[in-house]
VMD Tcl script that draws the C-alpha trace (Angstrom):
set ca {
  {63.79 -234.82 -141.91}
  {66.12 -231.90 -141.38}
  {67.01 -229.86 -144.42}
  {70.72 -229.41 -145.05}
  {71.65 -226.23 -146.83}
  {74.45 -226.37 -149.38}
  {77.61 -224.56 -148.31}
  {79.68 -222.69 -150.89}
  {83.20 -221.37 -150.33}
  {82.79 -217.94 -151.82}
  {86.12 -216.05 -152.07}
  {85.73 -212.76 -150.19}
  {86.40 -209.58 -152.03}
  {89.95 -208.33 -151.49}
  {90.00 -205.63 -148.86}
  {92.68 -203.89 -150.91}
  {90.11 -203.04 -153.59}
  {88.08 -201.00 -151.14}
  {88.86 -198.00 -148.99}
  {86.42 -196.65 -146.42}
  {83.78 -198.94 -147.89}
  {84.15 -197.52 -151.39}
  {85.66 -199.28 -154.38}
  {88.96 -197.78 -155.47}
  {89.28 -196.07 -158.88}
  {90.07 -198.14 -161.99}
  {93.55 -196.56 -162.23}
  {94.41 -197.48 -158.63}
  {93.08 -201.01 -159.12}
  {95.26 -201.46 -162.19}
  {98.33 -200.31 -160.28}
  {97.50 -202.68 -157.44}
  {97.20 -205.57 -159.89}
  {100.84 -205.20 -160.93}
  {102.60 -203.65 -157.92}
  {102.99 -205.19 -154.41}
  {100.44 -203.94 -151.85}
  {99.79 -204.37 -148.15}
  {97.76 -207.53 -147.63}
  {99.15 -209.43 -150.62}
  {100.04 -213.07 -150.02}
  {103.68 -214.12 -150.30}
  {102.91 -215.79 -153.64}
  {101.08 -212.72 -154.98}
  {103.88 -210.38 -153.89}
  {106.54 -212.58 -155.52}
  {104.52 -212.74 -158.75}
  {104.29 -208.97 -158.93}
  {108.02 -208.51 -158.25}
  {108.89 -210.97 -161.04}
  {106.54 -209.12 -163.38}
  {108.14 -205.76 -162.55}
  {111.60 -207.20 -163.20}
  {110.55 -208.70 -166.54}
  {108.78 -205.52 -167.61}
  {111.80 -203.41 -166.65}
  {114.10 -205.64 -168.70}
  {111.76 -205.39 -171.68}
  {111.69 -201.60 -171.48}
  {115.48 -201.39 -171.08}
  {116.43 -203.73 -173.91}
  {113.36 -203.44 -176.14}
  {113.27 -199.69 -175.77}
  {116.90 -199.44 -176.83}
  {116.22 -201.63 -179.85}
  {113.17 -199.57 -180.81}
  {115.21 -196.38 -180.50}
  {117.92 -197.82 -182.77}
  {115.40 -198.89 -185.41}
  {113.60 -195.54 -185.41}
  {116.94 -193.71 -185.54}
  {118.09 -195.88 -188.46}
  {114.98 -195.01 -190.47}
  {115.47 -191.33 -189.67}
  {119.09 -191.48 -190.80}
  {118.03 -193.25 -193.99}
  {115.50 -190.50 -194.68}
  {118.28 -187.93 -194.33}
  {120.52 -189.94 -196.67}
  {117.73 -190.26 -199.24}
  {117.32 -186.50 -199.16}
  {121.04 -186.12 -199.82}
  {121.02 -188.63 -202.69}
  {118.06 -186.87 -204.28}
  {119.95 -183.59 -204.15}
  {123.00 -185.17 -205.82}
  {120.96 -186.53 -208.72}
  {118.91 -183.38 -209.19}
  {121.78 -180.93 -208.76}
  {119.73 -178.85 -206.32}
  {122.64 -177.91 -204.06}
  {125.03 -175.07 -204.67}
  {128.44 -174.13 -203.33}
  {129.91 -170.65 -202.98}
  {132.64 -169.49 -205.32}
  {134.97 -169.10 -202.35}
  {134.48 -172.70 -201.17}
  {134.73 -174.01 -204.73}
  {138.08 -172.26 -205.25}
  {139.41 -173.59 -201.96}
  {138.52 -177.20 -202.86}
  {139.90 -176.89 -206.38}
  {143.30 -175.93 -204.99}
  {143.76 -179.48 -203.66}
  {141.22 -181.42 -205.76}
  {141.01 -179.71 -209.15}
  {139.38 -182.70 -210.87}
  {136.56 -183.36 -208.39}
  {133.19 -183.95 -210.08}
  {130.57 -181.22 -209.74}
  {128.04 -183.51 -208.03}
  {130.30 -184.07 -205.04}
  {131.67 -180.56 -204.44}
  {128.96 -179.55 -201.98}
  {129.20 -182.75 -199.91}
  {132.98 -182.76 -199.88}
  {132.82 -179.23 -198.54}
  {130.55 -180.51 -195.73}
  {132.85 -183.42 -194.87}
  {136.37 -183.74 -196.28}
  {136.36 -187.49 -195.44}
  {134.22 -188.07 -198.54}
  {135.97 -190.36 -201.07}
  {133.22 -191.78 -203.26}
  {129.69 -192.99 -203.92}
  {128.46 -196.61 -204.06}
  {125.23 -197.71 -205.76}
  {123.68 -201.11 -206.43}
  {121.24 -200.75 -209.32}
  {118.30 -203.16 -209.56}
  {118.09 -204.14 -213.23}
  {114.57 -205.51 -212.75}
  {113.37 -201.91 -212.39}
  {113.20 -200.05 -215.67}
  {113.79 -196.63 -214.16}
  {115.85 -193.57 -214.99}
  {119.38 -193.17 -213.64}
  {118.29 -190.36 -211.33}
  {115.31 -192.25 -209.83}
  {116.22 -193.24 -206.25}
  {113.93 -196.29 -206.49}
  {116.28 -197.77 -209.07}
  {118.90 -198.50 -206.41}
  {118.93 -201.19 -203.74}
  {122.02 -199.53 -202.21}
  {122.85 -195.82 -202.62}
  {125.32 -194.16 -200.23}
  {128.19 -191.74 -200.11}
  {131.47 -193.31 -198.92}
  {133.83 -191.85 -196.34}
  {137.34 -192.65 -195.13}
  {139.40 -191.69 -192.13}
  {142.67 -192.93 -190.63}
  {141.00 -195.94 -188.95}
  {138.24 -198.48 -189.51}
  {136.37 -197.60 -186.29}
  {135.05 -194.05 -186.47}
  {132.36 -194.53 -189.12}
  {131.12 -197.72 -187.51}
  {129.04 -195.50 -185.22}
  {129.12 -192.00 -186.75}
  {127.06 -190.59 -189.60}
  {128.24 -188.55 -192.57}
  {127.82 -185.39 -190.45}
  {129.70 -186.84 -187.46}
  {126.64 -187.59 -185.34}
  {126.66 -190.77 -183.18}
  {124.47 -193.49 -184.71}
  {124.33 -197.29 -184.49}
  {124.06 -197.43 -188.29}
  {127.23 -195.40 -188.84}
  {128.10 -194.74 -192.49}
  {129.55 -196.59 -195.46}
  {133.33 -196.24 -195.30}
  {136.48 -197.35 -197.10}
  {139.39 -199.22 -195.54}
  {141.83 -196.68 -194.12}
  {144.65 -198.10 -196.28}
  {142.87 -197.56 -199.60}
  {144.19 -194.94 -202.02}
  {141.99 -192.37 -203.76}
  {144.69 -190.23 -205.35}
  {143.04 -188.57 -208.27}
  {141.98 -191.38 -210.59}
  {144.49 -193.80 -209.10}
  {142.72 -196.41 -206.96}
  {144.08 -199.20 -204.79}
  {144.26 -202.63 -206.40}
  {141.40 -203.67 -204.11}
  {139.04 -200.96 -202.85}
  {137.32 -202.28 -199.71}
  {134.04 -200.78 -198.48}
  {132.37 -201.60 -195.15}
  {128.75 -201.15 -194.07}
  {126.47 -202.45 -191.33}
  {123.82 -205.16 -191.58}
  {121.03 -203.62 -189.48}
  {117.43 -204.15 -188.38}
  {115.90 -201.62 -190.76}
  {117.46 -203.32 -193.82}
  {119.46 -200.23 -194.79}
  {123.18 -199.73 -195.46}
  {124.79 -203.02 -196.60}
  {122.12 -205.36 -195.18}
  {120.85 -206.42 -198.61}
  {124.29 -207.68 -199.69}
  {123.50 -210.83 -197.69}
  {120.87 -211.73 -200.30}
  {123.65 -212.70 -202.69}
  {124.78 -215.33 -200.17}
  {121.24 -216.43 -199.31}
  {121.01 -217.89 -202.81}
  {123.14 -220.71 -201.39}
  {121.20 -221.02 -198.14}
  {117.87 -221.43 -199.93}
  {119.24 -223.25 -202.99}
  {118.06 -220.49 -205.30}
  {119.19 -222.09 -208.53}
  {117.77 -219.14 -210.44}
  {120.11 -216.74 -208.55}
  {117.36 -214.12 -208.61}
  {119.07 -211.44 -206.51}
  {122.35 -211.73 -208.40}
  {120.64 -211.57 -211.79}
  {118.87 -208.38 -210.74}
  {122.13 -206.95 -209.32}
  {125.07 -208.21 -211.42}
  {126.88 -204.86 -211.34}
  {127.95 -202.30 -208.77}
  {128.51 -198.62 -209.42}
  {131.33 -197.16 -207.37}
  {132.34 -193.63 -208.26}
  {135.37 -191.91 -206.83}
  {135.22 -188.12 -206.52}
  {136.85 -187.93 -209.94}
  {135.40 -190.70 -212.11}
  {132.26 -192.75 -212.67}
  {132.93 -196.50 -212.72}
  {130.99 -199.74 -213.17}
  {132.05 -203.05 -211.62}
  {130.98 -206.62 -212.48}
  {130.30 -208.99 -209.57}
  {132.41 -212.15 -209.86}
  {132.26 -213.79 -206.40}
  {130.30 -213.88 -203.13}
  {131.87 -215.44 -200.01}
  {131.06 -216.18 -196.37}
  {133.90 -215.64 -193.89}
  {134.60 -216.63 -190.31}
  {136.35 -214.20 -187.92}
  {137.01 -216.46 -184.89}
  {139.60 -219.26 -184.91}
  {137.52 -221.48 -182.62}
  {135.09 -221.98 -185.52}
  {137.65 -222.85 -188.17}
  {139.68 -221.04 -190.79}
  {139.90 -217.25 -190.53}
  {140.63 -216.11 -194.08}
  {142.07 -212.58 -194.32}
  {140.14 -211.25 -197.29}
  {140.80 -207.55 -196.63}
  {143.84 -207.07 -198.92}
  {144.05 -203.50 -200.35}
  {147.21 -204.10 -202.44}
  {148.96 -207.04 -204.12}
  {152.74 -207.34 -204.15}
  {152.90 -209.00 -207.58}
  {150.99 -211.17 -210.05}
  {151.47 -214.35 -208.02}
  {150.02 -212.67 -204.93}
  {147.03 -211.46 -206.96}
  {146.45 -214.88 -208.54}
  {146.67 -216.65 -205.19}
  {144.13 -214.25 -203.70}
  {141.62 -214.69 -206.56}
  {142.04 -218.47 -206.44}
  {141.24 -218.40 -202.71}
  {138.20 -216.16 -203.22}
  {136.81 -218.26 -206.06}
  {137.27 -221.48 -204.06}
  {135.02 -219.93 -201.38}
  {132.49 -218.28 -203.70}
  {128.89 -219.51 -203.54}
  {128.26 -218.54 -207.16}
  {130.11 -218.41 -210.49}
  {129.25 -215.51 -212.77}
  {131.35 -216.17 -215.90}
  {133.11 -212.81 -215.38}
  {136.81 -213.15 -216.14}
  {139.58 -211.38 -214.24}
  {143.29 -210.74 -214.67}
  {146.23 -209.18 -212.88}
  {145.99 -205.41 -213.25}
  {142.19 -205.31 -212.91}
  {140.88 -203.12 -210.12}
  {138.89 -205.07 -207.52}
  {136.03 -203.81 -205.37}
  {135.15 -205.62 -202.11}
  {131.89 -204.89 -200.25}
  {131.84 -206.32 -196.72}
  {129.08 -206.62 -194.11}
  {128.23 -208.68 -191.02}
  {125.94 -211.71 -191.19}
  {124.76 -213.96 -188.37}
  {123.12 -217.20 -189.58}
  {124.65 -219.06 -186.60}
  {123.48 -216.53 -184.01}
  {124.50 -213.05 -182.90}
  {127.34 -214.39 -180.76}
  {129.18 -215.89 -183.76}
  {130.75 -213.11 -185.80}
  {130.76 -213.87 -189.53}
  {130.91 -211.78 -192.71}
  {129.58 -211.74 -196.26}
  {131.94 -210.36 -198.91}
  {130.82 -209.38 -202.42}
  {133.65 -209.05 -204.98}
  {133.52 -207.19 -208.27}
  {136.06 -206.11 -210.85}
  {136.07 -202.82 -212.70}
  {134.74 -202.72 -216.26}
  {137.77 -202.36 -218.49}
  {138.22 -199.55 -220.98}
  {136.36 -200.43 -224.18}
  {134.67 -203.48 -222.60}
  {130.93 -204.07 -222.90}
  {129.56 -203.17 -219.43}
  {126.63 -205.57 -219.76}
  {126.75 -208.99 -218.05}
  {125.30 -212.23 -219.43}
  {123.66 -213.42 -216.21}
  {122.29 -216.56 -217.88}
  {125.73 -218.13 -217.46}
  {125.77 -217.71 -213.68}
  {125.52 -220.87 -211.58}
  {125.16 -221.69 -207.90}
  {128.17 -223.37 -206.29}
  {127.23 -225.82 -203.53}
  {130.78 -227.23 -203.36}
  {132.62 -224.17 -202.17}
  {135.31 -224.28 -199.49}
  {133.67 -223.82 -196.04}
  {135.15 -223.17 -192.62}
  {134.67 -225.86 -189.95}
  {131.46 -224.53 -188.38}
  {129.82 -224.27 -191.80}
  {130.77 -227.80 -192.77}
  {129.42 -229.20 -189.49}
  {126.11 -227.32 -189.66}
  {125.39 -227.32 -193.38}
  {127.07 -230.56 -194.44}
  {129.26 -229.09 -197.14}
  {132.64 -230.88 -197.06}
  {135.40 -229.60 -199.35}
  {135.88 -231.81 -202.40}
  {138.49 -229.75 -204.18}
  {138.42 -226.92 -206.70}
  {135.43 -227.11 -209.04}
  {135.44 -223.77 -210.87}
  {136.86 -222.97 -214.28}
  {140.30 -221.45 -213.56}
  {140.57 -220.26 -217.17}
  {138.45 -217.31 -215.99}
  {141.53 -216.10 -214.10}
  {143.38 -215.03 -217.22}
  {146.69 -214.15 -215.52}
  {146.85 -217.57 -213.83}
  {146.77 -219.34 -217.16}
  {149.37 -217.17 -218.84}
  {152.52 -219.16 -219.57}
}
mol new
graphics top color blue
foreach p $ca { graphics top sphere $p radius 0.5 }
foreach p [lrange $ca 0 end-1] q [lrange $ca 1 end] { graphics top cylinder $p $q radius 0.2 }
display resetview
């Protein structure tokens, strides 16, 4: 009987891996694995071209993102250095510069002289102390937010420029261009803007007030650790009690666009109407009362729970501690509000239909005055 030998289809070694009978170097072989070469099949060539396109897109977009994140951390390091200098009083200003500033701003606080001399757009300093940390006032770790505040004649420049006028995706914290900082005379509603960014710096952490609603945090942990804001003008140190946190839409196609940036109120009725609207939309009640004549502080940042293509905002509202008032807040009285007034997209996605006003309007003292 004839013996039949088994036949195996052994794939021949690619001729591209060899040159003049010698195997190419590891580096060349790696390049040939990812880049089209003579002798590649149509399928292999197409695969490599697709890979190159995908890799190029990753480098272009991912590289830009990585640059932004690294730059944001670098900018934060520079800001932390500046804040440490303010608290420690390490910086000095020449007598000539001091005299020049005092001609126009005779009451400016010592801590801010040096930085105002660096940038005359400086108008204040915002801090968010974390009460869960038993630390000294001048310990930077005590503050969840700690930034100098600038203002120019528009609300665009500091979106992408730092305190020393350098381009940066993180920008700086800035006040609405209509706000007044004349000596100790502030606008009725001082509005501060800051980015919500990848690194978690600037105003990113303000969104944690709102996330109490998203995650049904009945304990309101972030609020109870941060019930007060410190906002100092160049002339006066001030504490502010948080009384509302709201989520706002900016595009009419998604429902109501509420105009919450209101620097001044024409009269008591205008003020009352504004506070009623804010409290109807607030995701928490803090038991902090408010009345016409109180100074309001609004902190605003972007937030994208519905995706980056839907532009929404979180606003945190606080009122200034009155003269002679106890600055402490009884956070045990704060409650989560799951029946706040939503815009259409919210109601559709989160199932929160408006059932009417549910908060205690007696907390708006000027509304109940007869």
